C-alpha positions in Angstrom: 0.0 0.0 0.0 1.5 3.4 -0.9 2.4 5.9 1.8 0.0 8.9 2.1 1.0 12.1 0.4 1.9 15.1 2.5 -0.1 18.3 2.3 0.6 20.3 -0.8 3.1 23.0 -0.9 3.5 26.1 -3.1 6.1 26.5 -5.7 7.6 29.3 -3.6 8.0 26.7 -0.7 9.8 24.4 -3.1 12.1 27.2 -4.3 13.3 27.8 -0.7 14.8 24.3 -0.5 18.3 24.4 -2.0 19.0 21.0 -3.4 22.4 20.8 -5.0 24.8 18.3 -6.5 28.3 17.7 -5.0 31.1 15.2 -5.1 32.2 13.2 -2.1 35.8 14.1 -1.4 36.2 12.1 1.8 34.3 9.4 3.6 35.0 7.8 6.9 33.4 5.3 9.2 31.3 6.8 12.0 31.5 4.2 14.8 30.3 6.7 17.5 26.9 7.1 15.8 24.0 5.2 17.4 23.1 3.5 14.1 25.8 2.4 11.6 26.8 5.5 9.6 29.4 7.0 7.4 30.8 10.6 7.7 30.9 12.4 4.3 32.7 15.5 3.1 31.0 16.8 -0.1 32.4 19.5 -2.4 29.6 21.6 -3.8 31.9 24.2 -5.4 31.3 28.0 -5.5 29.9 29.7 -2.4 28.7 26.5 -0.8 32.2 24.9 -0.8 32.8 21.7 1.2 30.1 20.6 3.7 30.1 17.6 5.9 27.3 15.2 6.9 26.7 11.7 8.3 24.4 9.2 6.6 23.0 5.8 7.6 24.1 4.2 4.3 26.4 1.3 5.4 24.2 -1.4 4.0 24.9 -0.5 0.4 28.0 1.7 0.6 31.5 1.6 2.1 33.6 4.8 2.6 36.2 3.9 0.0 33.6 3.4 -2.7 31.9 6.7 -2.0 34.9 9.0 -2.8 34.4 10.6 -6.2 30.7 9.8 -6.3 28.3 12.6 -7.0 25.3 13.0 -4.6 22.3 15.2 -4.2 21.8 17.1 -0.9 19.8 19.9 0.8 22.4 22.5 1.6 20.3 25.1 3.4 19.1 23.3 6.5 20.6 24.5 9.7 23.6 22.4 11.0 22.7 19.5 13.3 24.8 17.8 16.0 25.0 14.1 15.4 26.9 12.8 18.5 30.4 14.3 18.3 29.9 15.3 14.6 28.3 18.4 13.2 26.2 17.6 10.1 25.8 20.6 7.7 23.8 19.1 4.8 21.2 16.4 4.2 22.3 13.9 1.6 19.2 12.5 -0.2 18.2 8.9 -0.7 15.3 6.6 -1.1 14.5 3.3 0.5 15.1 0.0 -1.2 12.7 -3.0 -0.7 14.2 -3.6 2.8 14.0 0.1 3.8 17.8 0.6 3.4 19.0 3.9 1.9 19.9 4.2 -1.7 21.6 7.5 -2.5 20.2 9.9 -5.2 22.6 11.0 -7.8 22.6 12.5 -11.3 22.6 10.1 -14.3 25.5 11.9 -15.9 28.4 13.8 -14.5 27.4 17.4 -13.9 29.2 20.5 -12.4 29.3 20.5 -8.6 27.0 23.0 -7.1 24.3 22.7 -9.7 20.9 23.4 -8.2 18.0 21.1 -8.8 15.0 22.5 -10.7 
């Protein structure tokens, strides 16, 4: 059965969410996290620069295989403390059949910092 849809938003609401593409430049295990996670440093280029985050993506990804991969993230959420680590962006993903995160990324290589529209 499909999940229920959230209340509608305006196009202006959508435009306020900055979703940009970046390239993972570093990835490290995050053993201090409550749930298995990986710390990521993502280069968004331009004014955004390098931002860090943690993600519960250990089922399908290992740190060494993430470096160089482009990802899509929300870059204008406020920073959030995750244990001893400050997360500055939200990397986006969708659940697989088992509910494990599969990262969203562009089909083709695109310039870092490109904003989704």
